[in-house]
N, CA, C and O atoms as a GROMACS GRO file, in nm:
protein
  208
    1UNK      N    1  10.397   9.572   6.816
    1UNK     CA    2  10.482   9.621   6.924
    1UNK      C    3  10.516   9.503   7.016
    1UNK      O    4  10.430   9.421   7.048
    2UNK      N    5  10.640   9.496   7.057
    2UNK     CA    6  10.686   9.388   7.144
    2UNK      C    7  10.666   9.424   7.290
    2UNK      O    8  10.654   9.542   7.324
    3UNK      N    9  10.661   9.323   7.377
    3UNK     CA   10  10.642   9.347   7.520
    3UNK      C   11  10.751   9.437   7.575
    3UNK      O   12  10.724   9.521   7.661
    4UNK      N   13  10.873   9.420   7.529
    4UNK     CA   14  10.982   9.505   7.573
    4UNK      C   15  10.959   9.652   7.540
    4UNK      O   16  10.999   9.740   7.615
    5UNK      N   17  10.892   9.677   7.426
    5UNK     CA   18  10.859   9.814   7.388
    5UNK      C   19  10.760   9.875   7.486
    5UNK      O   20  10.771   9.992   7.523
    6UNK      N   21  10.662   9.795   7.529
    6UNK     CA   22  10.564   9.843   7.627
    6UNK      C   23  10.633   9.878   7.759
    6UNK      O   24  10.606   9.981   7.819
    7UNK      N   25  10.722   9.791   7.802
    7UNK     CA   26  10.794   9.815   7.928
    7UNK      C   27  10.881   9.940   7.916
    7UNK      O   28  10.885  10.022   8.008
    8UNK      N   29  10.950   9.955   7.805
    8UNK     CA   30  11.033  10.074   7.785
    8UNK      C   31  10.949  10.200   7.788
    8UNK      O   32  10.988  10.300   7.849
    9UNK      N   33  10.833  10.197   7.722
    9UNK     CA   34  10.745  10.314   7.719
    9UNK      C   35  10.691  10.345   7.858
    9UNK      O   36  10.683  10.462   7.897
   10UNK      N   37  10.655  10.241   7.934
   10UNK     CA   38  10.602  10.258   8.070
   10UNK      C   39  10.705  10.325   8.160
   10UNK      O   40  10.675  10.423   8.228
   11UNK      N   41  10.828  10.271   8.160
   11UNK     CA   42  10.930  10.326   8.248
   11UNK      C   43  10.978  10.462   8.201
   11UNK      O   44  11.017  10.546   8.283
   12UNK      N   45  10.977  10.486   8.071
   12UNK     CA   46  11.012  10.618   8.019
   12UNK      C   47  10.910  10.721   8.064
   12UNK      O   48  10.946  10.832   8.104
   13UNK      N   49  10.781  10.685   8.058
   13UNK     CA   50  10.675  10.775   8.104
   13UNK      C   51  10.689  10.805   8.252
   13UNK      O   52  10.679  10.920   8.294
   14UNK      N   53  10.713  10.702   8.332
   14UNK     CA   54  10.731  10.721   8.476
   14UNK      C   55  10.850  10.813   8.504
   14UNK      O   56  10.841  10.903   8.588
   15UNK      N   57  10.961  10.792   8.434
   15UNK     CA   58  11.079  10.878   8.452
   15UNK      C   59  11.050  11.022   8.413
   15UNK      O   60  11.093  11.116   8.481
   16UNK      N   61  10.977  11.040   8.303
   16UNK     CA   62  10.945  11.176   8.260
   16UNK      C   63  10.855  11.247   8.361
   16UNK      O   64  10.874  11.366   8.389
   17UNK      N   65  10.757  11.176   8.417
   17UNK     CA   66  10.671  11.235   8.519
   17UNK      C   67  10.753  11.271   8.643
   17UNK      O   68  10.732  11.378   8.701
   18UNK      N   69  10.844  11.185   8.685
   18UNK     CA   70  10.926  11.213   8.802
   18UNK      C   71  11.013  11.336   8.779
   18UNK      O   72  11.031  11.417   8.870
   19UNK      N   73  11.068  11.350   8.661
   19UNK     CA   74  11.148  11.468   8.629
   19UNK      C   75  11.061  11.594   8.627
   19UNK      O   76  11.103  11.699   8.676
   20UNK      N   77  10.943  11.583   8.572
   20UNK     CA   78  10.852  11.697   8.562
   20UNK      C   79  10.804  11.743   8.700
   20UNK      O   80  10.805  11.863   8.729
   21UNK      N   81  10.763  11.649   8.784
   21UNK     CA   82  10.705  11.683   8.914
   21UNK      C   83  10.806  11.684   9.028
   21UNK      O   84  10.772  11.722   9.140
   22UNK      N   85  10.930  11.642   9.000
   22UNK     CA   86  11.036  11.640   9.101
   22UNK      C   87  10.995  11.562   9.225
   22UNK      O   88  11.017  11.605   9.338
   23UNK      N   89  10.935  11.446   9.202
   23UNK     CA   90  10.896  11.356   9.309
   23UNK      C   91  10.874  11.218   9.250
   23UNK      O   92  10.862  11.203   9.128
   24UNK      N   93  10.870  11.117   9.336
   24UNK     CA   94  10.846  10.981   9.289
   24UNK      C   95  10.703  10.967   9.238
   24UNK      O   96  10.610  11.025   9.294
   25UNK      N   97  10.687  10.890   9.133
   25UNK     CA   98  10.556  10.870   9.071
   25UNK      C   99  10.532  10.720   9.056
   25UNK      O  100  10.621  10.647   9.012
   26UNK      N  101  10.413  10.675   9.092
   26UNK     CA  102  10.372  10.537   9.069
   26UNK      C  103  10.261  10.540   8.965
   26UNK      O  104  10.162  10.611   8.980
   27UNK      N  105  10.278  10.462   8.860
   27UNK     CA  106  10.175  10.452   8.757
   27UNK      C  107  10.097  10.323   8.781
   27UNK      O  108  10.146  10.214   8.753
   28UNK      N  109   9.976  10.337   8.832
   28UNK     CA  110   9.890  10.222   8.857
   28UNK      C  111   9.750  10.253   8.808
   28UNK      O  112   9.712  10.370   8.794
   29UNK      N  113   9.674  10.149   8.783
   29UNK     CA  114   9.533  10.167   8.748
   29UNK      C  115   9.448  10.120   8.866
   29UNK      O  116   9.490  10.034   8.943
   30UNK      N  117   9.331  10.176   8.879
   30UNK     CA  118   9.244  10.137   8.990
   30UNK      C  119   9.208   9.989   8.983
   30UNK      O  120   9.195   9.924   9.086
   31UNK      N  121   9.192   9.936   8.864
   31UNK     CA  122   9.154   9.795   8.848
   31UNK      C  123   9.264   9.700   8.894
   31UNK      O  124   9.236   9.586   8.929
   32UNK      N  125   9.388   9.748   8.896
   32UNK     CA  126   9.499   9.659   8.934
   32UNK      C  127   9.519   9.653   9.085
   32UNK      O  128   9.601   9.574   9.133
   33UNK      N  129   9.446   9.734   9.160
   33UNK     CA  130   9.462   9.739   9.306
   33UNK      C  131   9.361   9.648   9.375
   33UNK      O  132   9.244   9.646   9.339
   34UNK      N  133   9.409   9.572   9.475
   34UNK     CA  134   9.316   9.489   9.550
   34UNK      C  135   9.339   9.499   9.701
   34UNK      O  136   9.248   9.469   9.779
   35UNK      N  137   9.457   9.540   9.745
   35UNK     CA  138   9.488   9.549   9.887
   35UNK      C  139   9.422   9.674   9.947
   35UNK      O  140   9.459   9.786   9.910
   36UNK      N  141   9.326   9.658  10.038
   36UNK     CA  142   9.254   9.774  10.092
   36UNK      C  143   9.344   9.872  10.168
   36UNK      O  144   9.316   9.992  10.169
   37UNK      N  145   9.450   9.824  10.230
   37UNK     CA  146   9.541   9.912  10.303
   37UNK      C  147   9.622   9.997  10.205
   37UNK      O  148   9.646  10.115  10.230
   38UNK      N  149   9.664   9.937  10.095
   38UNK     CA  150   9.738  10.010   9.992
   38UNK      C  151   9.646  10.112   9.925
   38UNK      O  152   9.689  10.225   9.898
   39UNK      N  153   9.523  10.074   9.897
   39UNK     CA  154   9.426  10.166   9.837
   39UNK      C  155   9.403  10.284   9.929
   39UNK      O  156   9.397  10.399   9.883
   40UNK      N  157   9.388  10.259  10.058
   40UNK     CA  158   9.369  10.367  10.156
   40UNK      C  159   9.490  10.460  10.158
   40UNK      O  160   9.473  10.582  10.164
   41UNK      N  161   9.609  10.405  10.153
   41UNK     CA  162   9.731  10.486  10.151
   41UNK      C  163   9.736  10.573  10.026
   41UNK      O  164   9.772  10.691  10.034
   42UNK      N  165   9.701  10.516   9.913
   42UNK     CA  166   9.700  10.592   9.788
   42UNK      C  167   9.598  10.705   9.795
   42UNK      O  168   9.627  10.818   9.756
   43UNK      N  169   9.479  10.675   9.846
   43UNK     CA  170   9.374  10.777   9.853
   43UNK      C  171   9.413  10.892   9.944
   43UNK      O  172   9.365  11.004   9.926
   44UNK      N  173   9.498  10.867  10.042
   44UNK     CA  174   9.541  10.973  10.133
   44UNK      C  175   9.648  11.063  10.071
   44UNK      O  176   9.665  11.177  10.113
   45UNK      N  177   9.721  11.011   9.971
   45UNK     CA  178   9.833  11.088   9.917
   45UNK      C  179   9.819  11.124   9.769
   45UNK      O  180   9.904  11.196   9.716
   46UNK      N  181   9.716  11.076   9.703
   46UNK     CA  182   9.706  11.102   9.560
   46UNK      C  183   9.671  11.247   9.533
   46UNK      O  184   9.609  11.316   9.615
   47UNK      N  185   9.712  11.292   9.416
   47UNK     CA  186   9.687  11.429   9.373
   47UNK      C  187   9.629  11.427   9.233
   47UNK      O  188   9.689  11.369   9.142
   48UNK      N  189   9.514  11.490   9.213
   48UNK     CA  190   9.454  11.499   9.080
   48UNK      C  191   9.535  11.599   8.999
   48UNK      O  192   9.550  11.714   9.039
   49UNK      N  193   9.586  11.554   8.885
   49UNK     CA  194   9.665  11.642   8.800
   49UNK      C  195   9.581  11.702   8.688
   49UNK      O  196   9.606  11.813   8.643
   50UNK      N  197   9.482  11.628   8.644
   50UNK     CA  198   9.397  11.675   8.536
   50UNK      C  199   9.265  11.602   8.546
   50UNK      O  200   9.264  11.481   8.566
   51UNK      N  201   9.156  11.672   8.533
   51UNK     CA  202   9.027  11.608   8.539
   51UNK      C  203   8.918  11.699   8.490
   51UNK      O  204   8.940  11.818   8.465
   52UNK      N  205   8.800  11.644   8.477
   52UNK     CA  206   8.684  11.720   8.431
   52UNK      C  207   8.619  11.792   8.544
   52UNK      O  208   8.519  11.862   8.524
   0.00000   0.00000   0.00000
């Protein structure tokens, strides 16, 4: 798989989630976050969609 394929799949997934939930969606992983203010903002607005 080429890097362009990964990017296409990523943005396609984000677009599909936005269409499904009718709101903006950010796809991030916890490991990719380092800014404590951004992490705090995410924690205040995040919504669990599926979990154990």
